[in-house]
N, C-alpha and C positions, 0 to 999 in steps of 0.2 A: 504494500500500500504506500502510495506517495504521501508523505507528510509535508514536504517542503517543495515550493516552486521557486525558481530564480527570482530575485528581487533586486531593485536598486533603491537604497535608502539614502537620504541626504540629511546632513546636520549643518550647523553653522559653518564648520570648517572642512567637513569630510564628505566623501561619497563612499558608501558601501555598495559594491557591485559584485556580480558573479566572478568567480575565479576564472582565469584564462591561462592557456598554455604559456603565453609570453610573460607571465608573472614569475616564471621559474628563477630568474636571476635575482629578483627582489627577495624571494623566499630563501634562496640559497644563501644570501647575505645574512639572514637571520639564523637559518638552520645550521650554518657552518660556524657561527660565532659561539665559542665555548661559554662565554659569560651570559649571552642571551639564552642559551640552552641549558643553563645550570640546573634548572628545576623541571625540565621537560621529561617526558616518559621515554625518550630515546636520546642517544648521545649526539653530540655535534657531528654533522656530516663532514666528510672529507673530500667528496667529489660531486660535481654538478649532476652526474648520472643518478646519484641517490635522490637529489632534489627532483629531478625529472620523473623518476619512478614514483615518489611520494605524491607529487602533483597529479600524475595520471590516476592514481588510486583515489585521490580526493575528487577529481573531476568526474570519475565514474560514479562515486556514491552521491555526488550532487546531481548528476544527470538522472539517476534512479530515484531521486526525491528522498533519499535516506538521510542526507546531511544537507545543511545550508552553510556553506563556507563562503564568506564575503571577503573580498580583498578590500582593505581599508586604504582609501586613496585621498591624498590631500587635494582639495578642490582647487586651490590656488595654482598648483604646479602639475597635478596629475601623477605625482610620485606615489607608487605603491609603498605604504608604510608598514604593512603587516596584514594580519587577518583577524577576523572575529567570526566565530562559528558556533553553530548548534549541531550536535552530533550525538551518537549513541541514543537515538530517539526511540521511544516506545509510544507508538500511535494510540494503542488502546488506553494506556495510562496517561496520555497527553503530557509526556515529559520528555526532556532532552537535556543534554549536558552542554554547558557553555565553555568555550575555550578561546584563547586569544594569544597572539604574539605580535611583537612590535620591534622594528629595527632599533637597536640600542641607542643610536644617535638621536632618536626621537623620544626617548624616555623623559618623563618629567614635564611634559607639555599638556597633559590631560586628554590626549587623543583617544586612549583606550576607554576612558570613562565615557567620553562622548559617543564613541562607536558602540560600545556595549549597551549603553542606555537605549540607543536607537534599535539595536537588534532585539533587546529584551521587550521593548514596546511592541515591535512587530510580532514577536513570538506570542505574547499574551493577547494582543488586540486583534491580530489578523489570523495567525495560525491557530489561536485559541488553545495554547498550551495551558496546563494547570500548574506545572512545576518545572523549574529550571534548576539544575544541579551543577556544581563545580567541584572538581577534585584537584587540590593543589598540594604541593610539598609545603608543610607547615613552616619551613624555614623561609619561604618566599613571602616575606612581609609586605612587599609592594602589592602583590596580587591579593593577599588577604585584606589589606586596607581598601583596595579597589572594590572587591566583592562586598565588603561591609558598607562602603559608601553607596553602592548600588542597591542596598537593602537586603543582601543575603545574610542569613544566620549561619554561624558555624554549628553543625549538627553532630559532628563526631570525628573520631580519629581512628584510622586503620593503621595499626603498627606494622612496620616492615613490609609494606604492600608492594613496593617497587624495587627491582634490582636493575640498575642501569650501569653497564660496565661492571665494575667491582663495588659500586656503592649501593647500599641498602637504604631506602628512605620510607618514611611514613606518608600517609595521605590524610589531609584535613578535608573533610567533606562539608560543603556549604549547600544551602538550599534557599530558593526564593519561590514563594507561592503567588499565583495570580492575585490572590486576595490580600497579599502583603502590601503595605505602603511602598511606593517606589519613589525615592527622592530623585530630584532632577539635578545631577551634578553640573556645576558651572563649567563651561568649556575653557575658562581661563585658569582653572586649578593647575598648579604646577607640581603637585606631589604624586602624580601617578602616570 
């Protein structure tokens, strides 16, 4: 069953648009950056072929309506900054998981708060999801602050859930219900 359809969302500074094959270099910049990938569920990539393969898998799940992966683009320049996505969806339970990544040089400008707010509004108001979840490494304080600003509640901790390379890490689980209040983050915030 298709849960998601391609969409274009705009905010004050950003455009969230469907993922494209030509986004591969922008995403390889993120996925090959060890610091940007520090808390991801896969290690930093070492070759563009890995990014091409991952992008092909994402394009396939988006085409099937299973996932909604939006490239976050700066309206002023058209630069692809990262992505904001809904994935691991369960249509019957009307829930999906939220994920995001951003080029490190754009951290601290509030772009992801702006992008995620737009995608969350779309998920609840158009797709009619009931619940959005997020699974982050609890050491990722920037992502935790962002989720909390977006109205998510920390609901639990799964100990030693991930093994990436030789490192074992926990998962902090966050949830946001359609009925929860959704604060509107200011696009001028500098702390996420």
